Structure formats: structure tokens, C-alpha cells
DRENDRENBA-743584 format. One record per residue: x, y, z of N, C-alpha, C, O, CB in turn. Coordinates in steps of 0.2 Angstrom, whole numbers, plus 5000, padded with zeros to 4 digits. Glycine has a CB too. Example, Ala and Ser with C-alpha at 12.3 -4.5 7.8 and 13.67 -1.06 7.14 Angstrom:
<atoms>
506649725039506249785039506649845039507149835042505749785045
506449895035506849955036506450005039506750065040507049975029
</atoms>
This chain:
<atoms>
586761955761586062005764585661995757585761975751586362105765
585062015760584261995757584362035751584162005746583662025761
584662105751584462145745585062135741585162175737584362215745
585362095742585962075736585662055729585262015729586262005738
585862085725585562065717585561995717584961975715585962085710
585961945718586061875715585461845720585161795718586861835716
585361865726584961825730584261845729583761815731585261815737
584061905726583361925722583261895716582761865715583161995720
583861875710583561835704583361765705582961725702584161845698
583861735713583861665714583061655717582761605716584461635720
582761705721582261695724581661725717581061705718582261745732
581861755712581261765707581261685704580761655704581461845701
581861665701581861605698581461545704581261485702582761605695
581461565710581061485712580661515714580361475718581361435718
580261575714579561585714579261565709578661555710579361635714
579561565701579261535695579561475691579561465685579261575690
579661445697579961365694579161325694578861375696580561305702
578961285692578461245691578661205697579161175699578461225684
577961195700577961155707577761075703577361065699577261195716
578261035706578060955704577760935710578060925716578660905701
577060905708576660875712576760795714577260765711575960885709
576360755719576560705720576660655714577160625713576260675725
576160665710575860615702576560625698576760585694575160665696
576960675699577560715694578160665696578660635692577660805696
578060665702578760615703578660545704579160505705579260625709
577760515705577860465704577860435695577860375693577360445709
577760485691578060475683578660455681578860415677578060525680
579160505686579760495685579860425688579960395683580260545688
579860395693579860345696579560285691579960245688579460355702
579160275689579060225684579360245676579360205671578360215684
579560325675580060305671580660275670580860245665580260335669
581060285676581460255678581560165679581960125677581560295683
580860145682580760065681580860055676581160005676580260035682
580660075670580460065662581260045662581459995661580060125656
581760095663582460075662582660025666583260015664582860115664
582559995671583059965675583059905673582459885674582959975682
583459855671583659785670583359735675583059685673584459785670
583459755681583259705685582359695686581959645687583659725690
582259755685581459765685581259745678580759715678581159845686
581559745673581359695666581359615668581059565665581959715660
581959615674581959525675581359505679581159445679582659505680
581059545681580359535686579859505682579459455683580059615689
579959585676579159575673579359495670578859455671578959655665
579859465666579959405664579959355668579559305666580459395662
580159345673579959315679579059305680578759255679580359375685
578859345682577959355683577759315676577459265677577559455684
577959335668577759305665578059235662577859205657577659345661
578459215665578759135664579159155658578859125653578159065663
579759185656579859225652580559215653580859205648579559285652
580959205659581659175661582059145656581759095654581559135666
582659155654582959105652583359065657583159085663583359135647
583759025656584258995662584659055662584759085668584658925662
585059065657585659125659585359195662585759235665586159155651
584559205662584259265664584359245674584359275679583459275660
584259205672584159165680584759155684584759155690583759085680
585159155682585959165685586059225685586659235684586559125682
585659285685586059355684585459385691585659435694586059405674
585059365692584659365697584859395705585059355709584559305697
584659455706585059485712584759435719584259405720584959585711
585259445725585059415731584259425734583859385735585459455736
584159495733583859525734583159545729582859595728584159575736
583059485725582559475719582059495722581759545719582359425716
581759465728581059475730580959515733580359515735580759445733
581359575733580859655734580659675728580159715727581359735737
581259645723581159675716580359665714579859695713581759645709
580459595716579559545714579059595718578559605716579559455717
579259605724578559645728578459715723577859725722578759675737
578959745720578959795716578559785711578059825709579559815715
578659735709578359745700577659705704577159745703578859675692
577459665707576859645710576359705713575759695714576959595715
576459765714576259815717576359875710575759895709576759835723
576759885705576759925700576459905695576159945691577159945698
576659825692576459805685577059815680577659825682575759845682
576659805674576959795669576859885666576359915665576759725665
577459915667577459995667577660005658577360045655578160035673
578059965655577959965649578060015644578660015645577659945649
577960055640577860105635577160105635576760085630578260085627
576860125642576160125641576060205641576460245642575760075646
575260225641575260285645575260295650574960255653575060315643
575460365653575560345662574760365665574460345670576260415667
574560405661573860425663573260375664572860385669573560465658
573360325661572960245661573360205667573060175672573160205652
574060215667574360165672574260205680574360165685575260155670
574160285681574060315686573160275686573060225690574260405686
572760295684572060265686571960215688571660205693571560275683
572360145683572260085685572660055691572460015695572360055680
573360095690573760055698574060135705573860145710574860015694
574460175701574660225704574160255708574360235714574960275701
573560295708573260305712572960275718572560305722573060335708
573060205718572660145724573560145726573560145732572160055721
574060155724574660165727574760215732574960205738574960175723
574560295728574860345733574260385734574360415740575460395730
573860385733573460435735572960395742572560345743572960455728
573160455746573060435753572260425755572260375758573360505758
571760445754571060445753570660435747570760475742570860495756
570260385747569660405742569160425744568960435749569560355738
568660425738568060485740567760425743567860365741567560535733
567160435749566660395751566260375746565960415743566360425755
566160295745565660285739565060295741564860295747565660215737
564660315736563860325736563360275732563660235730563660385733
562960275732562460235728562560285722562960335723561660245732
562260275715562360345712561860275705561660215704563560385711
561760335700561260295696561860325690562260375690560260325696
561760255685562360245680561960265676562260305672562660175679
561260255674561060285667560360255669560260225673561460245659
559860295663558960255665558760235660558960275655558360305668
558560185659558160165653557260155652556860125655558460095652
557260205645556460225645556060165643556460115643556360275639
555360155642555060115642555260105633555360145629554260135645
555360025632555459995625556060015622556060005616554960015621
556560045626557260065624557460015622557259965625557760085630
557860005616558359945613559059975615559260025617558359925603
559459915614560159935618560359975612560059975606560759855620
560960025615561360075611561960075615561960055620561060145609
562460105610562960095615563260165618563860185618563460065611
562660195620562660255625562860215633563260245638561760295625
562460145632562260105638563060095640563260095645561760045637
563360075636563960045636564560105639564860105644564160015628
564560165634564860225638564760235644565260235649564660295636
564060235646563960245655564360215659564660235663563360225658
564260135658564560105662565460115661565860125665564260035663
565560115654566160135655566660185658567260185658566260125650
566260235660566160295664566460285671566960305675565460325665
565860245671565860215680566560205683566960215687565360135681
566560155678567160115679567860155677568460135680567160055674
567860205672568460245671568560295679569160295681568160305664
568060315680567960385684567760365691568160345695567360435681
567160375693566660365700567060325703567460345708565760325698
567160265701567160185704568260205707568460205713566960085695
568460215701569160215702569360265709569760245714569460245695
569060345709569060405714568860365721569060385727568360465712
568360315720568060275726568460235729568260215735567560245725
569060205725569360165727569460095724569860055726569260155732
568960085719568760015715568659965720569059915722569359975709
568159975723567859935730567159885727566759905722567660005737
567159845730566659805727565959845726565659885730566459735733
565859835719564859875719564559815717564859765715564659965711
563859835718563359775715562959835709562659885710562759745723
563159785702562659835698561959815696561859765693563059845691
561659845698560859795696560459845691560559905689560259785704
559859795690559459825685558759825689558459785691559459775679
558559885690558259915696557359925691557359965686558660005700
556859885692556259915687555659965689555259945693555859865684
555860025687555460075690554760075689554560055683555660145689
554160085694553560085694553360025698552760025699553260085688
553859985701553459945705553259955714553460015717553759875704
553059925717553059935725553659965729553759915733552959885727
554059995730554760025733554959995739555460005742554660115734
554359945743554359915748554759855745555259835746553759905752
554359815741554559755738555259765734555759715733554059725732
555359815732555759845727556459825730556959785728555759925725
556459865737556859875742557059805746557659795748556559915747
556659765747556759705751557359655745557859625746555959665753
557159665739557659645734558159645732558559605730557459655730
558259705733558959745735559359725738559959725737558959785738
559059725745559259705753559459625751560059605753558459725760
559059585749559359525748559859495746560159455749559159505746
559959545738560559525734561059565735561559555732560459535726
561059635741561559645744561959585751562559585753561359715745
561459555753561359505756561859455755562259435759560859495757
561659425749562059375747562759385744563059345741561659335743
562859445746563559455742563959445747564659455747563759525739
563659425755564159415762564859465760565459445762564359315762
564659525758565259585761564959635767564459675766565659645755
565259625770565159645777565559725778565259785780565459595781
566259705778566359765781566359835776566259845770566959755783
566459885780566259955776566959965772567559935773566060045781
566760015767567360055764567660095768567460145771567260085759
568560075769568660135772569460175770569760145766568460115780
569660215773570060275768570860235769571160205774569960385772
570960245762571760195762572260235762572360275758571960145756
572560235766573160245767573660255763573560215758573360215771
574260285762574660295756575160215757575460195762575260395757
575160165750575560115752576360135751576760095752575360065749
576460185748577060165744577360265745577460295740576860135735
577460275750577760355752578460365749578860315749577860365761
578560425746579460425743579660435747579360455752579760455737
580260415745581060395752581360465752581660475757581760335749
581260495748581660565750581360615753580760625751581760595744
581460655759581060715762581160775759580860815761581260725769
581760785753581960835752582060815743582460785741582560865756
581260845739581460805733581560865729581260915729580860755729
582060845725582260905718582260865711582660825708583160945719
581560885708581560845702582060875695581860865690580760845699
582560915695583060935692583560855691583460815687583560995696
583860845696584460805695584060725694584460685694585060805703
583460715694583060665691582860665684582960615680582360675694
582760705683582560745676583360725670583460695665582360855679
583660755674584360725670584660675671585160675668584760765670
584560635674584760555674584360525669584660495665584660515682
583760525669583360505664583560525657583460495652582860515665
583760595658583960615649584560575648584760555642584060705645
585060575654585660545652585660465651586060445647586160565656
585360435653585060355651584460335644584360275643584660335657
584260405642583760375638584360395631584360365626582860415639
584860455632585160465627585760405626585960375620585460545628
586060385632586460325631586160255627586460215623586760305638
585560265628585060215627584960225618585060175614584160235632
584860275616584960285609585560275604585560255598584760335610
586060305608586660295605587260275611587560305615586860365601
587260205610587760175616588460175614588860155619587660095618
588660195609589360225606589860275609590460275609589260245600
589360335611589560395613590060405617589960395623589160425615
590660415616591160445620590760485626590160505625591660495616
591060485631590760505640590660575638590160605640591360485650
591160615635591160695634590560685629590060705631591960735631
590560665625590060695619589360665623588960715624590160645609
589160605627588460595630588560635634588260685631588260525633
588760665638588860725644588560785639588060825642589760755648
588760805634588660855631588060865628587860915629588960865627
587760805625587260805622586560785628585960805627587360765616
586860755633586460755638586160815645585760815650586660705641
586560875642586760935645586860915655586560935660586060995642
587460875654587660855662588060915664588060915670588160785663
588360965661588661035664588861075660589361065657589261025667
588361145660588361185656588961235655589061265650587961205657
589361225662589961255662590561215657591061245655590161255670
590461155655590961125651590861135644591261145640591161045653
590161135642589861145637589961195631589961195625589261145639
590061245637590361305634591061295628591161315622590561355640
591261265633592061245628591961195624592461185620592761235631
591361165624591661095619591161115612590861165611591460985623
591161055607590761065601590760975598591160945596591061125594
590260965600589960895598590260875593590460815592589160885597
590360915587590460885581591360895581591660865577590060935575
591660915584592460915585592560835583592160795585592660945594
593260825580593360765580594060735582594260675581593160755575
594360805585594960795589594860845593594460885593595660795586
595360835597595560905604595960915602596360885598595560905611
596060985606596661015605596761045612596261055616596661075600
597561075616597561105619596961155624596961155630598061135616
596561165621596061225623595561185627595361185633595761275618
595361125623594761075625594861005629594460965631594361065620
595360995628595760945631595360925639595160875641596560955630
595561015644595360975649594660975650594360935654595760995656
594161015647593561025645593160955644592560935646593461075639
593460915640593060855639593360795645592960745645593260835631
593960785648594260755655593660775657593160735658595160775659
593560845659593060845666592260815665591960785669593060945669
592160845657591360825656591460745655590960705655590860865647
591960715653591860635655591860595662591660545663592360605651
592060645665592260625673591460645675591060595675593060685679
591260705675590660725678589960675674589460645678590560815677
589960665668589460605666589660535668589160505670589460605658
590360515668590460455672589960425678589560385679591060455674
590260495683589860495689589060495689588760465693590160545693
588760535684588260555683587860495679587260495677588260625681
588060475678587760395673587660335678587360285676588560365667
587960355685588160295689587360285694586960245695588860305694
587460355695587060375698586360365696585960335700587160435699
586160385691585560375686585460305687584960285689585560405679
585960265686586060175687585660175694585060145695587160145687
586060205699585860175705585060195706584760155709586460205710
584760245705584060275706583660215702583160205704583860355703
583860175696583560145692583360085698582760065700583960135686
583960045699583959995704583659995711583259955713584659975706
583760055715583460065720582660055720582360035725583760115721
582360105712581560105711581360055713581060035718581260115704
581760005707581659915708581359905714580759885715582259865708
581759905718581759885724581359935728581459945734582459865727
580859975724580260015729580560065732580260085737579959975736
581160095732581360165735581560185730582060175726581860155739
581160255730581160315726581060375728580560375731580760315721
581360445728582160435724582460415728582460425734582560485721
582960375725583760375731584160355724584060335718583860285740
584960375728585460345722585760335729586060375731586060395714
585660285733586260265737586560195735586160155734586060255745
587160195735587360145731587260065732587360035737588060155731
587060045726586959945727587259925720587559955716585959915727
587159865721587559825716587159835710586559825710587659745717
587659855704587259855699587259795694587759755693587359915696
586759795691586659745684587059765677587059825676585759735682
587259725673587459765669586859805662586459765660587959715667
586759855660586559885658586459905651586659955648586659905660
586159845648586159825640585659885638584959885639585959745637
586259955634585660005632585359965626584659975626586060095629
585559925621585259925617584759895617584359915613585559925613
584459835621583959815626583559865630582959865629584359785631
583759895633583259975636582960005628582360005628583960045640
583460035623583160075620582460025616581960045614583760105615
582659955616582159895612581459925615580959955613582259805616
581659905621581059895625580659975627580159975630581259865633
580860035625580660095625580360125618580160185617581260135628
580460085615580260125607579460155609579160185605580160055598
</atoms>
């Protein structure tokens, strides 16, 4: 019943839970791509860095991974906001602002070059142009005080000389998310598990699960620093190890599906070897 105390508590938690936006889920996908061994092979392939041994490791559907890489690019240890402005927004935002003619800056009589001019142009490239979809633009120097008709004829000729006729249209979403019901908690837990494993690949499964907070239930019965099990903790260790093993494989599935442009998805897929020392090195 809706008057039930537990129901009311659950609804209160749901109301106060932070809302995840599209950009937040894309951030999670980028984090998973950074951990995917196959996506790293795609990066090396596009940069001509694949060794003979690595070429033998390429999966049969590597073309899908290359397609994803060509769209998302090198997601390495970069700032996500920079990646979003340069790449992510183009992939995921359904519409761009309508392009308009705008003034970037005005130069006064006898003005000499100064850094403010570069800042104004840089601001145009990083904000206005991005919001308009990074379409083609013509940057002009328009002398003020001349005959307007002559000026407009010259500008019109410069525009015609570009040969660009098609109008800028709104861009539909190129990469919709795979799941219809999005849940951030399991994705965050999977990332935490993979990154914890990368920091210390030698951890026993139950200790890994305890540190990565896989199961609060069994965590209550375990102490990470215990060197020996006892009758009271042996079952909790077994259960935690089992849960951790399943969660780790699921997180690996998410990585490899993301590398093929399918996110979030934990559908079973043939997994490569996750060399966690290499993952840690790439994500310092």
C-alpha cells in the first residue's frame, strides 16, 4: 500500500536522487571506452602503432570498433568538457542553434594588434561556432565608413566564391543510447570495480569486491585487512567473490559493447584479455 512506511521512504529517496542527464551518461561511456582493450587497439590502428602480435588479436568485428573510434576519437586521459565541446555535442545533441551573422570584434582607427583580438576569435570558435554545429563560416575584415552598397557587393562575391550553397540544417542525433531504461548506479559500480582492479590487479576477488563496494550486505561481515578466514566469514568471502566475478565480467561486457558503439549494454560478447597494468598506465 502507498501508506506503507517503506514505500514512502523509497519514494523520498527517489525524489532526492540526483537526475542524470544525457551528457552524464555520455561521460560514463567515455570512461568505459578508456578502459576497453579493443578500443585501445583501434586507437593504435588509426595511428599506425599496431604490432604484429596485436594484429593477431583483432576481433572479427573490428570494423565496428574502428567506426566508433572514428566518431569518438582518442578519449585518452583528456578533460571530458573539452571532448564534449569538440566531439560529443556533435554526436549527441539533436539540434544546433540557427547560424546567424555576428560581430566577433570591432577594430578602432589606428589600433595595433593586441591579445584581445585572439581571445575574441578563440571565444567564437569555442562557443558560438560550436553551438551552431561547427558549420562553414567566412571570417572577413569589413572596412567601416565605405559605401554600403559597394561593401555588400564585395561581401556577396566572397560568399559566392566559396561555392557553398546548401543551408545549414539541424542535425539529428547520431548516437542514441542503447538502453530505454537508464540506470547510473550499476554503471558507476562497474567503473569503480574496473579501476580498482587496475590499481591493484593482484587483489583477491572478495577483497576487490569489498573495496569496490560490490555488496553492502556481505561487506558488513568482512574486514579487508583480515589475513585468515574463519567459520563466520568464510561464506561471506565466497559470496562476495562470486558477486564480484559476475560484476567484473558484466563491466567488461559494457566496455566492449561501448567500443562497438552500443552503450549502455552488458550483452555477452567475446572478451579480449584485460591487461589491468596496461589499463592503469593508460589512465594515469
